[in-house]
N, C-alpha and C positions, 0 to 999 in steps of 0.2 A: 304714444302709439301711432297717432295720426301722422306725426312728422316723419316717423320711420317709413311708413308706406309711401309718403311723398318722395323721400330721397331715393328709395328703390325704383320708383317709377321714372324719376328724372335720369338716373344713371342707366337703367336698363340692365339686361342680363347678358349682353354681348361683350366680349373682351376686345373686340376690334380685330382679331385674327380670323380671317376667312380664307377659304380656298374656292376655286371655281367649282361649279357643279360637275359631278362625275369625275373629279380628279383622281380619286382613289380607286375607281372601278378597274382601270387597267394600269395601275401604277407599277405593279411587279413586272409585267411583260415589257413595258417601256424602259424600265430601269435595266433589265437584263439585256435589251438591245443596245443600250448606250455604253455598257461596260465592254472593255476589250476582252477578246477571247484569250484564255490561258489554258495551257496544258497542265493539268494537275494529275501527276502520277505519284503514288505513295513511295517514299524513299525508305527502304528497309535498312536500318543501321545494324551492323553486326554486334552481337552481344559480347561483352568482355568477359574475362574469366570471373571477375568479381560478381558480375550480374548473374552468372550461372550458379555460383556456389552460395550467394547471399541468402537464399531461403533456407538452405541447410545449416548455415552458420547461425541464423536467427533461431531456428528450431532447436539446435543444440544449446544455445544460450538460454532459451526458455526452460528446457528440461534441467539444465544445471541450476537455474534459479529456483525451480520447484524443489530439486533435491536439497539445496542449501536451506531453503525454508523449512522443509520437513526435518532436516538434521537439527536446526535450531529449536524447533518445537519439541523434538525428543530430548534435547539437552536441557531444556527449561522445565520439562515435566518432572515432578517429584518421583524418585525411585528409591526403593528400600534396599536394593542390592549393593549400592555403592559403599555404605558405611556399616555393613553387617560384619560381625566378627567371623562368621562362618566362611565368608567368601574373601575377606580382605586379610591376608596373612600379616601385613605390615601393622595394621591396627591391633591385631591379636598379640603380636610380639611386643608392641608398645605398652599394652595394658598389663602384660605379664611382667614387665620390667619395673621393679620397685623404685629405682632411681628416677626413671621417667615420671612415674606417677607422683612421687614426692615433689619433684622439681616443677612440673608443669600443671598437673591436675589438682593436687592438694592445695596449692597456693590460691586457687580460685575459690575454695570453700572456706568460709569463716565460721566461727562458733554460732553466730546468729542463724545462719542458714541451716546448720545441723539441728539446732533447737526447733526451728520452724518446721523442718521435715518431720521431726519426732512428734511434735504436737499435732501435725496434720494426720499422722498415721495412728494417733491415739495413744502414744506412749507418754506417760506422765513422769515427772521428776521423782515421784515416790518409788516407782519401779526401778529407777536407776540407783537410788540410795540403799536399797535393800541388800 
């Protein structure tokens, strides 16, 4: 600890960079006098057609994006109206057609599934053999 205090006292706290006294007191006014005079007039550029309609195009794109997002949400939400026999005439006609039912629907059902459904509904095999 003693050696650290000695090193700091030997080096000191000055970096070696100094300025004359009062240098920054009138620095701004002297610098302004040394700079050459310039005529600064704002130059107004004419607006192009794209610069004029750009905000409206961005606004329309934003509303179109919101509409697409809401459309996707409505398409992804579950709805009961799509597969109802009352509202879907194609589905109703397909279910009335015996050939369609035998070829496409009845192939999906096997005997095990039928027995499982019967047991879950409380029907026993004794009732079937009577």
